[in-house]
VEXDREN-2710 file (C-alpha; in Angstrom, 1 decimal):
% VEXDREN-2710
k/r/px/py/pz
1/MET/89.9/84.0/101.2
2/HIS/92.1/82.2/103.9
3/VAL/95.2/80.2/103.1
4/ARG/97.8/78.2/105.0
5/PHE/101.3/78.1/103.6
6/THR/104.0/75.9/105.0
7/LEU/107.6/76.8/103.9
8/ILE/110.1/74.4/104.2
9/ALA/113.9/75.1/104.1
10/THR/116.0/73.0/101.9
11/ALA/118.2/70.4/103.3
12/ARG/121.9/71.3/103.1
13/ASN/124.3/70.6/100.5
14/SER/127.5/71.4/102.3
15/SER/129.1/72.5/105.4
16/MET/127.5/75.9/106.8
17/LEU/131.1/77.5/106.6
18/GLY/131.1/76.6/103.0
19/GLU/128.0/78.3/102.1
20/ARG/128.3/80.4/98.9
21/PHE/126.1/83.2/97.5
22/ASP/123.6/81.7/94.9
23/ASP/124.7/78.2/95.7
24/ASP/123.1/75.8/93.4
25/ARG/124.9/72.7/94.3
26/PRO/122.8/69.4/94.7
27/LEU/122.3/67.7/97.9
28/ASP/125.2/66.0/99.5
29/GLN/125.3/62.7/101.4
30/ALA/124.4/64.6/104.7
31/GLY/121.5/66.4/103.2
32/TRP/119.9/63.2/101.9
33/HIS/120.4/61.7/105.3
34/GLU/118.7/64.8/107.0
35/VAL/115.7/64.5/104.5
36/GLN/115.3/60.8/105.3
37/LEU/115.2/61.6/109.1
38/ALA/112.7/64.5/108.6
39/ALA/110.5/62.6/105.9
40/PRO/108.1/61.1/108.5
41/THR/107.3/64.4/110.2
42/LEU/107.1/66.4/106.9
43/ALA/105.4/63.8/104.8
44/PRO/101.8/64.8/105.6
45/LEU/102.5/68.2/103.8
46/ALA/102.2/66.1/100.5
47/ALA/98.5/66.2/100.9
48/ALA/98.5/70.1/100.3
49/GLU/96.6/71.3/97.2
50/LEU/99.5/73.1/95.9
51/ARG/103.2/72.1/96.1
52/TYR/106.1/74.4/94.9
53/CYS/109.8/74.6/95.1
54/SER/112.5/77.0/94.2
55/PRO/114.6/76.2/91.1
56/THR/117.8/75.0/92.7
57/PRO/118.8/71.3/92.5
58/ARG/118.7/70.9/96.3
59/SER/115.2/72.4/96.5
60/ARG/113.8/70.1/93.9
61/ALA/115.6/67.1/95.3
62/THR/114.4/67.9/98.8
63/GLY/110.8/68.4/97.6
64/ASP/110.9/65.1/95.7
65/ALA/112.3/63.1/98.5
66/LEU/109.6/64.3/100.7
67/GLY/107.0/63.0/98.2
68/LEU/105.8/66.6/97.3
69/ALA/106.4/66.4/93.6
70/PRO/106.7/70.3/93.7
71/LEU/106.2/72.6/90.6
72/VAL/109.3/74.7/90.2
73/GLN/108.6/78.4/90.8
74/PRO/111.3/81.0/89.4
75/ALA/109.8/83.7/92.0
76/LEU/111.2/81.5/94.9
77/SER/114.7/81.9/93.6
78/ASP/117.2/83.1/96.2
79/CYS/118.4/86.6/96.1
80/ASP/120.3/87.3/92.9
81/MET/123.7/88.1/94.1
82/GLY/125.3/89.4/91.0
83/ARG/129.0/89.6/90.9
84/TRP/129.1/87.7/94.3
85/ARG/127.6/84.6/92.8
86/GLY/129.6/81.5/93.9
87/LEU/131.7/83.3/96.5
88/THR/131.5/83.0/100.3
89/LEU/131.0/86.0/102.5
90/ALA/134.7/85.7/103.7
91/ASP/135.8/86.0/100.1
92/VAL/133.8/89.2/99.4
93/THR/134.7/90.8/102.8
94/ALA/138.4/90.2/102.1
95/CYS/138.1/92.0/98.5
96/ASP/135.5/94.8/99.2
97/PRO/134.6/95.2/102.8
98/GLY/132.8/98.6/102.2
99/ALA/130.4/96.7/99.8
100/VAL/129.5/94.3/102.4
101/ASP/128.8/96.8/104.9
102/ALA/126.7/98.7/102.5
103/TRP/124.8/95.6/101.6
104/LEU/124.2/94.7/105.2
105/GLY/123.4/98.1/106.3
106/ASP/121.0/99.4/103.5
107/PRO/118.3/97.1/102.4
108/ARG/118.0/99.1/99.2
109/SER/121.9/98.5/98.4
110/ALA/122.9/96.0/95.7
111/PRO/126.7/96.6/95.6
112/HIS/127.0/93.1/94.0
113/GLY/124.9/94.3/90.9
114/GLY/122.2/91.9/91.7
115/GLU/118.9/92.3/93.7
116/SER/118.6/94.4/96.8
117/LEU/117.3/92.9/99.9
118/LEU/114.3/95.1/99.7
119/ALA/113.6/94.0/96.1
120/PHE/114.0/90.3/97.2
121/ILE/111.7/90.5/100.2
122/SER/109.1/92.3/97.8
123/ARG/109.6/89.7/95.1
124/VAL/108.7/86.7/97.3
125/GLY/105.9/88.6/99.1
126/GLN/104.4/89.2/95.8
127/TRP/104.5/85.6/95.1
128/LEU/102.8/84.7/98.4
129/ASP/100.1/87.4/97.7
130/THR/99.4/85.9/94.3
131/ARG/98.9/82.1/95.0
132/PRO/95.7/80.8/93.9
133/ALA/93.8/78.7/96.5
134/ASP/90.5/78.1/97.8
135/ASP/89.4/79.3/101.2
136/GLY/91.1/77.0/103.7
137/GLY/93.4/75.8/101.1
138/ARG/96.9/74.4/102.1
139/ILE/100.0/75.2/100.0
140/VAL/103.6/73.9/100.6
141/ALA/106.9/75.3/99.2
142/VAL/110.3/74.0/99.7
143/ALA/112.8/76.8/99.2
144/GLU/116.4/78.3/100.2
145/PRO/116.6/79.4/103.8
146/GLY/116.8/83.0/102.4
147/VAL/113.5/82.8/100.7
148/VAL/111.9/81.4/104.0
149/ARG/113.4/84.4/105.9
150/ALA/112.1/86.8/103.2
151/ALA/108.6/85.4/103.3
152/VAL/108.6/85.6/107.2
153/VAL/109.7/89.3/107.0
154/TYR/106.9/90.1/104.5
155/ALA/104.3/88.3/106.4
156/LEU/105.1/90.1/109.4
157/ARG/105.4/93.5/107.7
158/ALA/108.7/93.7/109.6
159/PRO/111.6/96.2/108.8
160/PRO/113.8/94.7/106.1
161/ALA/116.7/94.7/108.5
162/THR/114.9/91.9/110.4
163/TYR/115.9/89.5/107.8
164/TRP/119.5/89.3/109.2
165/ASN/118.1/88.3/112.7
166/ILE/116.1/85.1/111.4
167/ASP/118.0/81.8/111.6
168/VAL/116.4/79.2/109.2
169/ARG/118.0/75.6/109.8
170/PRO/117.8/72.9/107.2
171/LEU/114.4/71.2/106.8
172/SER/112.9/73.7/109.3
173/ALA/109.2/74.5/108.5
174/VAL/107.3/77.8/109.1
175/GLY/103.7/78.5/108.6
176/VAL/102.1/81.6/107.3
177/THR/98.3/81.9/107.2
178/GLY/95.9/84.6/106.0
179/ARG/95.3/86.2/102.6
180/SER/97.0/88.5/100.4
181/GLY/98.6/91.5/102.3
182/ARG/97.4/90.1/105.5
183/TRP/99.3/87.4/106.7
184/SER/100.2/86.0/110.2
185/LEU/103.1/83.7/111.5
186/SER/102.0/80.2/112.4
187/LEU/104.4/78.0/114.5
188/ASP/102.4/74.7/114.4
189/ARG/103.7/71.3/113.6
190/PRO/103.3/70.5/110.0
END
């Protein structure tokens, strides 16, 4: 069975400098404006047989604004950051730089008490591998940038540290084609 996923990163909800771990704030005015500008390009994705989103308010709002009417999938949640939830990277680095170094350097590490990078990538990959679809089917999912990064790492079977080298901009889209356990990256237009 061959399937085509298109993963769309959510519109932003705040300044990139103000990003917080497990940030679940809704879209701000700039995010709504970005969605309106991107809608003509991304609107054809609403024809996908299956349409999903992560449970965050901005993911649901982005999907709805694009006309996707997506189904919420808890497996598309961003990485569980435990005690670091709601903090910025600068906040955590100031309090515990050793924990940040461990988290960035070891994909099995979870000094925050949440989910390790390796567990996060595996969770997203398992979700990809278990999507029902007909041969040639199309699936679209709106998710946080971290989820899109995890899906790319999983699809390419890249080392987990590759996650830190993938930059996902708001409302960017990436294609993943193939079948369970055998994915390829596709950089087509939606």
